[in-house]
N, C-alpha and C positions, 0 to 999 in steps of 0.2 A: 534582613528583611525575610519575611515568609517566602515561600515557592509561590511563584504566579502560575494559575492555570486559567487557559484560554480554550472556549469550546471549539474555537476556529483561528488559526494563525499562519501568516503568511513566512514561510521558511526559504532560504536558499533552493530546496528543492521542490519549491510550490505549496499549494494550501495542504495544510495537516489538520487533523481533527483531536480534539482532547490533548491538549498540548502543555507539559509543565515546564516551567522555565525557572531555573534555580540561579542566583544572582549573588557574588561575594566580593565586596570590595568595588562595586561597581561594574564589574564585568560578568559576563554569562557565563557560568561555569558547567551548565547542563540544560539540555534541551531534548526533551523525549514526547514524542506523541505517540497516541493509544492509550493511554493511561487513564485509570478513574480519578478524579479528583482527590485527593489526600486529605486529611481532617484537618490540618492546619493550612491548607493553599488560600490563597486569596483569588477569589474566582472572577472571571470577566469573559465576556461573551467572545469578541474579537480583535485580534492584534496585529498591528503591521509595524516595521522597522519605522525608527524616525530617520529623517535624511537632511542633508547637509544644504542651506544656502551657502553656496560657495564663494558667493561675491556681494559685500554689502558695504555702502558706507552708511554709517550709524547716525552720522550728525544730520543727515540727510532728512531722516524721519522727523524733524521740528519742522520742517518747512515743507511738508505734504500738502498740497491744495493750494498753496502761495503764489504759484506762477501759472495759473489758470485765467487769466484776463490778458486779453490781446492787446499788445501795443501798436504802434503806429506803422510798423514794418511786419514782414511775414516771421511769426514765431517759429524758431527752430530750435534744436539744441543749443544752439550757440548764443541765443538770446535768453535761453533758460538757464546757460551758465551764469548770466548776470546776476540773475534772483539768488543763484547758490552762492557765488562770491561773497555777496553783501550778508546773506546769514552766515558764512563760516568766518567772515571778518571779526564778528560780533559776539560769537562764544566763548563762555568762559569754560575752565577745564570743569568746574562743577554743574555746568549746563550740559557739557557734551555727556558727562555720565548720567546725568539725569535723562536725557533723551535716548542715550544707549540702552540704559537699564529698560525703559519702557517698550524699548522696539525689542529687546531680547527676549522680555516676558510674552509680549505678541507673538513673536516667532514660536515659541514653546507651544502656547496656546493652539498653535495652528500648525502644527505639525513639525517644525523646524527644531532639530534636537543639537545641530552644530552649525557654527558661523564661520565664513571665512570673511575676517574683516579687513578689507582693502584700505588700510589707514594711513591718510595723509595729510590731516591737520594735527600737524607736529608741535607748531610754535604758538608763541605768544601772540596778541593782536596787531602788533607792530611789526612783525615777522623774526623779532629776535629768538634765538632759542630761550627756552627756560633754563633757569639755574638748575633744575632737574631734567635732563634730558628726557626722560622717560614720563616726564608729567603726563601728558596726554596718554602715552600708551597704557601706564597704569590707570586711567580712568576707563579705558576699555576693558582691561582685565578685571576693573573692579564691578562693572557694569555685569561681564560674564559671570563672575563668582556669584553675585548677588542673585541673579536669576536660574543659575544652574546649567547655562547652555555649556556646550563644548565649543571651545574656542581655538583657530587657527589665525594667529595674528599676522598680518601681511604687511609690513611697514613699507610705505612706498615711496620710491626714490622719483624726485619731480624738480628739473633743473631749469626748463625752457618753456617758453610761451608756445613753439611752433617747430617746424621742422626746420632741420639747417643750424640748431642752438640760437636761436631767435631769443632775445631777452624776456624775461617772465613777464606776464602782467600784472600790473598791482594787487589785484585781487586775488592772486596767487601767491602771496609772500608768505602767507603761513604753510605753505607746503615746502618750499625751497629749500634745497640740501645741495652741498658740495658732495664729491665722493667721499672724501674724507671725514666730514660731519656725518653723512649716512653710516658710514662704518660704525662710529661712535655710537650713533642712534639705534643701529642692530644690534649693538653689544648690550645696551641698557633695555632695549625691548625684549630680548631673551631672557635677560636676569628677571625682569617684570612677569614674563610668561611662565617662568618656573615656579614662582608662587602659587599657580592654577594647575591642580591635579588634571591631567589628561592634555593640557595647552601645548601646542605647538608652534613652530614659527617658519614662515617662508620669506620672500622678498616679492616684490611687486615694482618692479620697474613701470612707471605710471603708462605710457605709450612712446611710441615712435614720434610724436610730437613734442614730448617733454623731456626724452632720453636720448642724448647724442650716442651715436655707435661705440665710441670710444669707453663713453661711460657705463654703458650696456655691458661692453666684455670686463671693465674694470671692478662693478658691483656682484656679477655672476656667480663668485666664488663664496660671496656673503650668504648664498641661500645653504651652504654646508650641507648640498644634498637634499634640500627640503624643497618644498613646492616653489615655483617661479609662475607669476600670474601677469598679465599684461594685457591693457586694452588695444584692440585692434580692428580696424576696419568697421568702426561702427557707424560711422556718416558717411555720404558720398562725398560731401567737400573734403573730410580727411582722407578720402582715396585720391582724389584729385590732387592734393596738396602733396602727398607722398610721392605721387608719379612725378609731379614737377620737380620735387628734390631729389629724387634717387632715379627716376625711370621705372620703379618698380611701385605694386599695390603693397600695403602695409602686411597683409598676410605673406604674400610672396617674397618680401623683403626680410621677413624673420625666418621664412624657411629655407632662404640661402645664404644668410648671414649669421644666423644666430642656433644653439645647439638645441633646437627645439625635440623635445622628445615627451616621453611620459611623465616626467616631472611638471611638465609645462600646462599651463591652462591659458587659451587665449579668450579673453572675454568679450564678447560679441560675435566677432569674426563675420558681422552679419554681410558685408559686400564682399563676397569671394567668386571669383570666376571657377568654371567646371575644373580646370587644373588644379587650382588652389584648394579646392574642395577636396579633390580626391588625395593630393599631397598631404594635406593636414591630416587627413583619416589615416593615410599609411604611416605617420609620424607617431600615431597613438598618442598625441597631446590630446585634453581634453578642450571642448568648446564651451565657454560658460555662456550659459545663455540666459538672459534676464528677460524673458516675454512681456512681462508688465510694463517694465521701465521701458523698454524698446518701443512698446505701444505708444506709452505717454509723451515720449521725446521724439515721434516719429521717424525712428531711426531706420527702420527697413524691416522684412522679413527673412530670418535666416534660412539657407537651403537645406532645411532640415533632412526631408525624403531621401535627396542626394546625397547628403553625408551620412547618413544611417546605411544607405545601399551600399556605399563605399568602405563600411565596416568602422565609422566615427563613433566617437564617446561623447556624449554630452552629459553637463549637470545644469542644474537651475540656482539661479541666484536672485535675492531680491533688490539688488542695486540701488537706488534712490529711496527703497522704502516707501513709495507713495502707496502702495497698498501691499498687504503682506499676507502669504500663504501657499502653502503647497499646493492645494486644489486650485488657487487662482493662477499660479505661473503655469503648472501643466496643461490646464486648461486653455490658457490664452496660446499656449505653444502650438496646440492641436488647432485651436481655432484659427490661428494666423495662416496656418498652412492650407486651410480649407478654402479660406478667403482667398488665397493666393493660386490653389488648384481649382477651385468650383468643384469639389468633391467633399465626401465625408470620409472620417476614420484615415485619414492620410497617413499616419504614423503607426497604424496596427501592423503593419509589414506581411500580412496574409490573410487568406479565408479563414473566417472563424475566430481571427483573433482579437481580443480585449485591446482597444487601444490604451485604456487605462494602465491595464498591466504592463504594457511595452513601455509607456512613457514614465511610468512610476519605477520600474526596474532600471531603465537606462540612467535616470536620475540619481537613483540610489548608489549605483556603480559608480558614475563618472563624479559624482560628488565626493564619494570615498577617494577617487584615486587623485582630484584635483588637490585634496586637503590632506594626503599622505594618511589615511586611515587604512591600514591594509586589510583589516578585518571588520565588516560590518555586518547589519542583519540579525535576524533572530539565530544566532548559532554560537556555538563554544567559542569564545576567544573575544568575541565582540565587545565593546562597550555597551552596558544594558540601556539602550535609547528605544524606547518602547512606546508606541501609540495605541490606544485603543477608540475605536468606532462605535458609535451609538448604532446599534442595528436595529433600534425601534425610531429611528427616524424615517420619517416618510418617504424620502428617496432611498433608503435602504431596507426598507422592510421587507422581509420575504426573500431578500435575495443571498447568496452563497457565493465563495469565490470572487473571482475576477468580476462578478457582477456589482460586487459591493464596492471596489475600486471604482469602476466604472460610476455607479451612483453619486459616489463622495466627489469626485473630480469634477463629474459633469452635471450634477444637480445639487447635492447637498452643501458642499464646500465646507468653510470653517465650523458652520453649526454642528457638523456629526461628529466632531472631535470630541471624546470623553474625558480620557485620563493621559498623561504623559510621563513617563519615567526618563529622566535624563541622569546616564551614570548611575542608574539603579533608584536615583531619589524620585519620587513623585513628586512633582512640582505643579501639575495640573490635575485637577480632580473637577469633575462634572463641568469641563469646559472653562475652568477658572484657575488661573495662577495662583499661587499663595501670596504674591507679593502685587497683585494687580491693582489695588486700592493705592497702596502705598507708592508705587512706581507712577500710577496716575498723577497722582497728587504733586510729587517732585517734577515730572514732564511737564504739567500745566503751569505749576510757577515758574519755572525756567521759560518756557514758550510765551507765556504773557509778556515777559519782558522784553523777548527778541522780538515781538509783532509790534510792539506798543510805537 
């Protein structure tokens, strides 16, 4: 590919003008600022790094909007799960791949260039393992390959219905593994991921509800030094049930009993006390925040200001994929803090500091850490994941530097994204992914059967 020239670009050192980026085999090999454009350079106005959605359940994209009718009891996360189970139990491998492919196309169109797929839909519809244990993992890999998105596959260990080793719910039958079966699943998942350049693999013990302490200890070595992701403290009822079982809150229990460190990502961690918040920050683990889903499910509001003040690290995920977009997640994160604190620019961190820049930089770094990507951003050695913004968009016009980020996140949103390169391949141009129509048609055919 020819060198890329940007009139302005957000580098790790800050905004720079007249930037040339050279890419070879999907990796950035040169970044130079203050240069006149070369005759063969491909010219663009403004570039920012693509970032990761560190937490996704791809199959749930197919049920977006299907749980918005109130039943005869108070609707909560726990009632939403029943809709999710019914949908999950109906999907074929082909339908899972069709849904995941459109989702990943949408992620790329909206600024995400890597996904952490928290993958727990493992087995056939009757709960029996497929003859090919990697059937569903291969479908996720296939969707990532077709779309071009970077993939961190996180096979999920799920064994119980609640704390204390309770028997699983019948609706969970496609998720359930023994420790031995999960070990085999991890082996075939790694083989599937090796077929996709740049993909890596971690493990995802689902939650303390679904994984007993001895099982958590047994599966930990299967991470092989890679990422470890776990849901924790998403719901008040979960916290109460964990206290009843163990005498400890979920995050508190993990910090006391699991080797939580920089490899770990605690998804949600919504309901923490002040001591838990500070302790989690000190451990260096990433808080995997999914602000749109957390709002959709009525989870609560993460103590972001306090966590950041303690030196905590966070990334963002799209989780249920009811709405997909970098700007959507970052905006919801800040707006929830504003509603909680009854203030503005809560996460900016200081006088004269751009809120958009602070949350974007934090999500870029936290997502990279959580998905074991040691080098990210517009710098040498990083995967060439690049997003250009349309500076002619009315909410970006006439702005420079951090004001562009603020205009994109808090006003323009997805409509301001122009081109996206994933591993050096331009997959989005003029805001449209090259597979958008094909992926949409396959998705629609699959979902029409599922909702019939």
